[in-house]
DOFITI-734312 format. One record per residue: residue number from 1; x, y negated, z of N, C-alpha, C in turn. Coordinates in steps of 0.05 Angstrom, whole numbers. Each point is the difference from the previous one (the first is absolute). Example, Ala and Ser with C-alpha at 12.3 -4.5 7.8 and 13.67 -1.06 7.14 Angstrom:
- 1 / 264 / 114 / 156 / -18 / -24 / 0 / 18 / -24 / 0 $
- 2 / -7 / -21 / -14 / 16 / -24 / 1 / -15 / -22 / 14 $
//
This chain:
- 1 / 415 / -168 / -69 / -24 / 11 / -13 / 9 / 19 / -22 $
- 2 / -10 / 24 / 1 / 6 / 20 / -21 / -24 / 4 / -18 $
- 3 / 3 / -4 / -26 / -23 / 3 / -18 / -7 / 30 / -4 $
- 4 / -25 / 5 / -6 / -9 / 27 / -8 / 15 / 8 / -25 $
- 5 / 11 / 25 / -1 / 14 / 8 / -23 / -17 / 4 / -24 $
- 6 / -26 / 4 / 4 / -19 / 6 / -22 / -10 / -26 / -13 $
- 7 / -3 / -22 / 16 / -12 / -24 / -12 / 15 / -25 / 6 $
- 8 / 19 / 0 / 18 / 16 / -24 / 6 / -13 / -19 / 20 $
- 9 / -25 / 6 / 10 / -13 / -18 / 19 / 10 / 7 / 28 $
- 10 / -4 / -18 / 19 / 10 / 5 / 27 / -13 / 26 / 12 $
- 11 / 16 / 14 / 16 / -9 / 24 / 12 / -16 / -5 / 25 $
- 12 / -10 / 22 / 13 / -17 / -3 / 23 / 13 / -16 / 22 $
- 13 / 26 / -1 / 2 / 13 / -17 / 20 / -7 / -29 / -3 $
- 14 / -8 / -7 / -25 / -6 / -29 / -7 / -30 / -5 / 3 $
- 15 / -16 / 19 / 6 / -29 / -2 / 2 / -10 / -7 / 29 $
- 16 / -23 / -11 / 2 / -11 / -4 / 27 / -4 / 27 / 14 $
- 17 / 0 / 0 / 26 / -7 / 24 / 15 / -28 / 10 / -9 $
- 18 / -4 / 25 / 2 / -27 / 11 / -7 / -8 / 19 / 22 $
- 19 / -22 / -4 / 12 / -18 / -24 / -4 / 13 / -25 / 13 $
- 20 / -9 / -23 / -9 / 9 / -24 / 12 / -23 / -14 / 12 $
- 21 / 5 / -12 / 23 / -20 / -16 / 14 / 1 / -28 / -10 $
- 22 / -22 / -9 / -11 / -1 / -27 / -11 / -25 / -14 / 10 $
- 23 / -1 / -26 / -3 / -24 / -14 / 10 / -25 / 12 / -11 $
- 24 / -18 / 9 / 17 / -24 / 13 / -9 / 0 / 29 / 0 $
- 25 / 23 / 14 / 3 / -1 / 29 / 1 / 26 / 13 / -11 $
- 26 / -5 / 24 / -13 / 22 / 16 / -10 / 2 / -1 / -30 $
- 27 / 24 / 2 / -10 / 4 / 3 / -29 / 20 / 23 / -3 $
- 28 / -2 / 15 / -23 / 17 / 23 / -5 / 15 / -5 / -26 $
- 29 / 26 / 10 / 0 / 17 / -3 / -24 / 12 / 27 / -7 $
- 30 / 2 / 6 / -25 / 12 / 25 / -9 / 16 / -5 / -25 $
- 31 / 25 / 11 / 0 / 18 / -1 / -24 / -3 / 26 / -14 $
- 32 / -16 / 1 / -22 / -5 / 25 / -13 / -4 / -6 / -30 $
- 33 / 17 / 13 / -16 / -1 / -4 / -29 / -18 / 19 / -15 $
- 34 / -8 / -7 / -24 / -14 / 18 / -18 / -27 / 9 / 12 $
- 35 / -14 / -18 / 11 / -27 / 5 / 12 / -21 / -18 / -14 $
- 36 / -23 / 11 / -2 / -23 / -16 / -12 / -16 / -13 / 24 $
- 37 / -3 / 15 / 22 / -15 / -11 / 23 / 13 / 9 / 26 $
- 38 / -3 / -17 / 19 / 9 / 5 / 27 / -22 / -10 / 19 $
- 39 / -8 / 18 / 19 / -20 / -8 / 20 / 11 / 8 / 27 $
- 40 / -11 / -14 / 20 / 5 / 7 / 28 / -26 / 13 / 10 $
- 41 / 4 / 23 / 12 / -23 / 14 / 13 / 7 / 5 / 29 $
- 42 / -20 / -3 / 18 / 6 / 5 / 27 / -26 / 2 / 17 $
- 43 / 4 / 3 / 26 / -22 / 5 / 18 / -13 / -25 / 11 $
- 44 / 10 / -23 / -6 / -11 / -25 / 10 / -26 / -6 / -14 $
- 45 / -18 / -13 / 14 / -27 / -8 / -13 / 4 / -15 / -26 $
- 46 / 20 / -17 / -1 / 5 / -15 / -25 / 6 / 17 / -24 $
- 47 / 12 / 24 / 6 / 9 / 17 / -22 / -19 / 22 / -7 $
- 48 / -26 / -2 / 8 / -19 / 20 / -9 / -2 / 1 / -30 $
- 49 / 5 / -23 / -12 / 1 / -2 / -29 / 29 / -4 / -7 $
- 50 / 10 / 9 / -23 / 28 / -3 / -7 / 8 / -30 / 0 $
- 51 / 24 / -5 / 11 / 12 / -26 / -1 / 20 / 1 / -23 $
- 52 / -6 / -14 / -21 / 17 / 1 / -25 / 23 / -19 / 3 $
- 53 / 24 / 9 / -8 / 23 / -17 / -1 / 3 / -11 / -28 $
- 54 / 12 / -23 / -2 / 6 / -12 / -27 / 30 / 1 / -4 $
- 55 / 8 / 5 / -25 / 28 / 0 / -7 / 9 / -29 / -3 $
- 56 / 15 / -10 / 21 / 7 / -29 / 1 / 25 / -6 / -15 $
- 57 / 16 / 20 / -7 / 23 / -1 / -18 / 6 / 30 / -8 $
- 58 / 15 / 3 / -20 / 4 / 28 / -10 / 8 / 19 / 23 $
- 59 / -17 / 20 / 5 / 7 / 21 / 21 / -6 / -8 / 28 $
- 60 / -11 / -24 / 5 / -6 / -9 / 27 / -29 / -4 / 2 $
- 61 / -14 / 15 / 18 / -28 / -1 / 5 / -6 / -12 / 27 $
- 62 / -20 / -16 / 1 / -7 / -13 / 26 / -30 / -4 / 3 $
- 63 / -10 / 5 / 24 / -28 / -5 / 5 / -4 / -27 / 10 $
- 64 / -25 / -9 / 0 / -7 / -24 / 14 / 2 / 4 / 30 $
- 65 / -7 / -21 / 14 / 0 / 2 / 30 / -28 / 9 / 9 $
- 66 / -1 / 19 / 18 / -24 / 11 / 10 / -1 / -1 / 30 $
- 67 / -20 / -13 / 11 / -3 / -2 / 29 / -8 / 27 / 12 $
- 68 / 14 / 8 / 21 / -7 / 24 / 15 / 3 / -6 / 31 $
- 69 / -16 / 14 / 15 / 2 / -3 / 28 / 23 / 14 / 13 $
- 70 / 5 / -4 / 25 / 23 / 14 / 13 / -4 / 30 / 0 $
- 71 / 23 / 14 / -2 / -2 / 29 / 1 / 24 / 11 / -17 $
- 72 / 1 / 27 / -1 / 19 / 14 / -16 / -15 / 14 / -22 $
- 73 / 9 / -5 / -25 / -15 / 11 / -23 / 18 / 17 / -18 $
- 74 / -11 / 21 / -11 / 14 / 17 / -20 / -7 / -11 / -27 $
- 75 / 19 / 2 / -19 / -5 / -8 / -28 / 20 / 13 / -18 $
- 76 / -7 / -1 / -26 / 18 / 11 / -21 / -6 / -16 / -25 $
- 77 / 19 / 1 / -18 / -4 / -10 / -27 / -11 / 22 / -18 $
- 78 / -18 / -7 / -17 / -10 / 18 / -22 / 9 / -10 / -26 $
- 79 / 17 / 15 / -14 / 12 / -8 / -25 / -15 / 12 / -24 $
- 80 / -9 / -16 / -18 / -14 / 8 / -24 / -24 / 19 / 6 $
- 81 / -12 / -4 / 23 / -25 / 15 / 7 / 6 / 29 / 7 $
- 82 / 25 / 9 / 1 / 4 / 29 / 5 / 24 / 7 / 18 $
- 83 / 20 / -18 / 3 / 24 / 7 / 16 / 0 / -16 / 25 $
- 84 / 2 / 14 / 23 / 2 / -13 / 26 / 28 / -6 / 7 $
- 85 / 6 / -23 / 13 / 27 / -7 / 8 / -2 / -14 / 26 $
- 86 / 17 / 9 / 19 / 4 / -15 / 25 / 16 / -26 / -6 $
- 87 / -3 / -19 / 16 / 13 / -26 / -4 / 30 / 3 / 5 $
- 88 / 16 / -3 / -22 / 30 / 4 / 3 / 13 / -23 / 16 $
- 89 / -15 / -22 / 4 / 12 / -23 / 15 / -6 / 0 / 30 $
- 90 / -14 / 22 / 10 / -3 / 2 / 29 / 8 / 27 / 9 $
- 91 / 13 / 2 / 23 / 8 / 26 / 11 / -22 / 12 / 17 $
- 92 / -21 / -14 / 6 / -22 / 8 / 18 / -18 / 19 / -15 $
- 93 / -1 / 26 / 8 / -16 / 20 / -13 / -11 / 20 / 21 $
- 94 / -21 / 14 / -8 / -12 / 21 / 16 / -11 / 22 / -17 $
- 95 / 0 / 24 / 10 / -11 / 23 / -14 / -30 / -4 / -4 $
- 96 / -9 / 7 / -24 / -28 / -6 / -8 / -19 / 24 / 2 $
- 97 / 11 / 24 / 9 / -17 / 22 / 2 / -5 / 16 / -26 $
- 98 / 12 / -9 / -22 / -3 / 13 / -26 / 28 / 8 / -10 $
- 99 / 19 / 1 / 19 / 28 / 8 / -8 / 17 / -23 / -10 $
- 100 / -9 / -24 / 2 / 15 / -23 / -9 / 1 / -21 / 22 $
- 101 / 9 / -23 / -8 / 2 / -23 / 18 / -15 / -24 / -9 $
- 102 / -10 / -17 / 18 / -12 / -26 / -6 / 19 / -21 / 12 $
- 103 / 0 / -23 / -12 / 13 / -23 / 11 / -17 / -12 / 22 $
- 104 / 13 / -13 / 19 / -14 / -13 / 22 / 6 / -29 / 1 $
- 105 / -20 / -15 / 7 / 4 / -29 / 6 / -14 / -5 / 26 $
- 106 / 14 / -16 / 18 / -12 / -8 / 26 / -5 / -29 / -1 $
- 107 / -25 / -7 / 3 / -9 / -29 / 1 / -4 / -8 / 29 $
- 108 / 16 / -19 / 10 / -3 / -8 / 28 / -27 / -14 / 6 $
//
């Protein structure tokens, strides 16, 4: 385990997959420092309203578990209400039609 050079806490390799499939649905994790708010936004019915993440330890943000039906969904993190970020813990991405990428999650 290699600690983050900025804060000394475990790096992304020590975090759960994001998104992670847990009993009852999906949860999202992000390792991001110096933020006031982190939200997950996406095209799923559950995400019509922002899904707010909580800082569970310094620099580690996590959402609750949200039930979603089978399908493939696009999502992104919104940092401090103004900066969009694809999920750095997943390689699954697709062009979003605005010159950028969205993260993808497939729910069986």
